[in-house]
N, C-alpha and C positions, 0 to 999 in steps of 0.2 A: 936853063941852071935845073941840075935835080934838085928837089925838094928835101929836107933834112928830115922830113919826117914821112912815116907811111902815110899813104892813102886811105882817108876815113873808112871806104869800105874794107880795106883788108886790115885796119890798123893794129888787129890781136895776133896778126902772121906770126907764129912761131911760139907762143905765148900759151903758159898751161892754166885751165883756171877750174876753181871748183866752188861750185853755188848750193849750199843745202837750202833743204826745201826746194829742192828744183823738180820736184816731177810734178808738179800743178803752179797753176796760177800766177804771181809775179815771179818764183822762181825760174818756171820751165821757161816764159817769157825770157826770162834772162839769160836761161842757158843756150836758147836757140840764137838770141839774138850773137852771143859773144861766140858760138860757131859759125854763124854766118858771117862774121867778119875775121874769122882766120884762127880763131884760140881753139886748141884740144879743150876740152871740156868735159868733169866729171861730175856727176849731180848723185848729191848725198841727203837720201830720203828712209822715211821709215817703211816705204814701198817704194822705191825707185821705177817700178814699172807704173805706179800711178794710176789715177785717172786720164791721165795723158800719157803717160808714160816714157822714159827713157829710150828712146831709141833712135836709130840711124846711128849719128856720130858720136853723140853723147853718152858717155859711160856712164851706168848706174852702180852706186855703191850703197847696200841697204846701214844705217846706222840710226840711234837715238841719241838725240843731242844733250837728252837728260842723264846717259851712262859714259863716264868719260872713258873707259874701257873700249866700249863702242866705238866713240868716237875718234880715238886714237888708233884706232886699228884701221877704220875707214878710211880717215884722212892718209893716212902714210900708205895704204894701197892704191888710193887715188894719185898720190904722188908717183909713188912706183909706177902706175900702168901709162901717168901722163907724160912723163920724163921730170919731172921737176913739178915746182907750182909758183905760180907771178901772182895770179888772182884769187882772194879769198873773196866771197860773197856771203857774207852770212844774212841767209833771208829765210830759215824755218822761224816760224814762230805760230803761236796759237791766241785768239780773240777770247774777251772776257764781257759779259756785260753786268751792268749793276751799279750802285751808290756803295760805298764802305759797307753799310749796313746786307749787302744782300748778298757776301760771299762769304764762307768760313774761312779759319785759315789755310786749310787744305788746297782749298782752291787758289788762294793767293801764292802759297808756296810752289803750287804746279806750274803755274803760268811764270812765275818768274824762273822758275827751272827752265823752262823752255826759252820763253824769250830774252835772258837776260844771261844766266847762266849758259846757256846753250852757244851764246856768242864767244863765251870765256872759252868753255873747254874746245871748242873749235879752233878760236884762236891760237889757243895754247898749244895744241898739236901741229897747228900750220905755219907757226913763228919759226920753228929749224927750218924748213925750207924756203920759206921767205925770204929769209936772211942770206942764204944761199944764193938767191934770186939779186938779192941784193950786191951781194958782195964779185959779182958779175956783171954789174951794172944793169942789170935786165928794169929797173925801175919797180918792183912791187908793188902791191896795191890791195888792200882792203876797204871792202862798201857794206856798211850794214845798213838794212833796212828798218828804219826808225817809221815814226807815224807825226801826219798833224796833231796827235793825241798827245804828244810830248809838249807842245808849244802853246798849244793853244784848250780851253777848257771844255769839253761836250759833253753832255749830259747823259749818264749811266753809262760813262766806261772808266771809271774811278782805277779799279784794277789794272783795265789795258792801258788809262794813262801811265800809271805810276809806274809799271814795268819799262815801256818805252822813253819815258823821262830821264828812267834808268840807262837806257841804250844810247839816249844824247850823250848823256853826260860821258857813259862810259866811250863813246868814239871820240870825244874832244881829250878825254886823258891819254886812249890808247896813240892817238896823233901824237900828242907831247910825247910819251913814251919812246916812239919807235921812228922820230922824224930824222935823229942825226943816225939810224941804221939806215937810212934810203929804203923807210917802207910808210907809204901814206895808206892813211886811215882818214876816211871820211863815212856818212851818212845821207841816206835820202828819206825826206818826210813825205809822204805819199799823203793826199785826201784819202777819200771814200774810195775803194778801187772796185770795179766790176771782177769780181773773184769768184771760185766756187764756195767761199767762207761768205762774202757778202751774199751770194744768193742764198744759201742756207737761211741765214738772220733773214732775208727778206721774206721765204718761204714759211718761215715759222710766223711771221706778225698776223695780227688779225686782217689787215688790209694789204696783201703784199703790194699793190699798187700805188697805194696812198705814201705808205713808208717809201718805195722807190722815188717817189715824186719828191717826198721832202728831203732823200738824200741827196738828190740832185739838186733843189733849187739850195741847200746851205753853202753851196760852189756857185763862186760866181761865174763861173763859166755855164750852169746851168745842167749839168752830166755829173756822170760819174767819171772817174779818171779809168782809162786801161791798163792793162798791165803790160802793155807795150810801150806806152807810155814812159812808166817806175822804169823798164829795163832800158830805155835808150838813156834814159838818167844815171842808171847805174853802169852802163857802158861808158858812159862820160868821164865818169869819177874814176872808174877800174883801168881808162886807156891813159896810154901813153901820149898823148896830146894835152895831158890835163897833170902834168908830170911836176905845177907849180902849184896844184892845190891839193893841202891837209886841213883837217881840222873845219870841215866845213858839211852845213847840212845843206843838201840841195831843196826846196820843195819843190813837189809836184802835184799841186794841191788844186788847182782851178784859181788860183789867186784867194782861196781861203782865209791865208795866213795873213796877208798883207792888204787885201781891199777891202774895205769898208763901202760898198755904194747904197743908195738911196732905194726905195723900194720902186718897182717896175713903174715907170709911167710918172714918174716926179721927177 
């Protein structure tokens, strides 16, 4: 008997995906995985060539998610180049450190402009294309990159946590708004991921090795999450095999959110 579903290795065959912040880190890993599983993929980034580069089968489109005109143009160009849009991965984001005392209003506005309003702008531009996909039964999906910081109190992350808390709530609201249109919306909540941004934080620490060890130790698995692991979770949520999943936050955090382990040896 023929399976009613495509094989997992090519589940995105014939589908078109757009990944923001797709030139490096989680975004790049996601774009490459979707392409490997059969999707036509466009990367939207400030520098699509990036440190890793939108090369091979990936299409690069330059855009600044803080600029609505830039986003609308890039999303339109990407949809035209791909021949439509079935999957949107809102991954573009920036970090911030400190308590509520440590960042001025301008920095709060800057981080929210990228991490929250960037999702708003990109989704707003993509929705007409996703609706067309839904009308033809293609099962479009949106996946937002959230964070463990949205659901667990982390020290020195007040601004970042607030922005990702907004992403979590926004994901649920978007899922409710668009479920009857046939558009699914979910998010991933990674723990500390071994990305270039985390690498820069470690390099700036007084003792980078000790700081890495501390970050690894707070995740029950005892290691940082890999970008590939987050990409796999995003691909699951975006894929046609998860058609009954919407309004969900999928943790990829080494057990950090849910587990409470005793100290080692006790």
